[in-house]
C-alpha angles and dihedrals in degrees: 000000000000116000098181093280127111092260111154119183114232134200115224122180134169116244133185111256093246091049090053094048092049091047091051090051094046102045117058119234112280097021101091093083096050091042095052092038089058091049092049091047091052093048090048092051091049090048091052088053090052094252101098096106091048092051093048092048091049092051094046092046090051094243092121117045130171090228089062091054091056090058090060092048091056094057127091136218122261090284093052093254117141114259 
């Protein structure tokens, strides 16, 4: 959708005030764009693989949570080496 101008698509969502305050406290200044860009890229890749709707449903239903991913990052291989 670029026509040679400096048009940059933006994502705007409504949050509850408490959600917004907690997000501001949790995510350091300047990291919202890379954080949400990474999430959007992952959703897009899953959609291209035909799994986008399943991923979105799993996230909304609370089946997939970032805090669960961290648990897997803190585990090691069979020799105790970080993965």
